C-alpha positions, 0 to 999 in steps of 0.5 A: 891869957884867957880867951873869952867868946863874947856874944849876944843877940841883935840889940842885946847890948854886946857893943856896950859890954865889948867897949867897956872890957876894952876900956878896962883892958882887954884886947877886943878882936871883933869877928865883924872887922875880921869878916871885912878884912877877909874880903878886903881888896887884894885879899886871897878871901876876895880872890877866892869870892870872885872865882867862885861868884864871878866878876859881877860881885866886884865893884869897878874898883875891885872891891866887893859889891856886898849887894850883888853878893847878898842877892846871890847867896841870900836867894840860895842857901847852897850858895850862902854855904859855899860863901861861908866855906870861903870866908869862915876859914879866912876869918879864923886865920885872921883871928888866930894871928890877932890872938897871937899877936895880943899874946906876944905883946902881953902874955897875960892879956885878957883876949875877948873875941866878939863874935855876933853869931857864936851860938849859930856856930857853936859846934865850930867855935865854942871849944876854942874858948876858955869862957863864953860871956852872953849879953842878954836883954828882954825881947821887948826891950830889944825890939824897942832899941831896934825901932828907936835907935835903928829906925826899924818897924816892930815887924822888921825887928822881930823878924831880925830877932827870929832869924838868929839863934834863940835866947835859949841857944845862946844861954846853953853855951854861956859860962857867964851872963850880963843882963842888959835889960835894965839901965846902962849903969846897971850893965856896967857894974856887971861887966866890971865885975866880970872884969875882976873876976876874969883878971884874977883867973 
């Protein structure tokens, strides 16, 4: 029952890899989904956020006002650290519950934890995985995808890439690499080979 960390920079194609692994039989746990659950209405995480940042970060229905919170934390690195100190442990708790449930349902399950910012948090996260898979793609190809698929300008796209860990940082923690610079079919073939290897391990 290996636990695999899956990561990749914006527009590298991590979603394609994650989706294919799920089709092949992996139990995929998505850190982005858990981060939303961590501050869902009625959750302990949301209560802690409201206590730390005040009622102005809540919408009238009691849910999180992400825009208001973002305006606070992205203008002040210390406030961002404070938010992360609340949310990250809650996400880890939810992830642990998801892993335990998957193992209870199938002791032989291959569990894939889809973590966009794994390299940025490698010191805190990397040790928990049996292997780390990094999805990579040429920067120019990633920029093209963001411009064509997400409506960004080239400048915006390159700024988003620059705001994340470098490709070298991601590759430094990789046990395996899936190169998504080419065709979808070529990437799927790599993922299928990866799956056979994981399923046999």
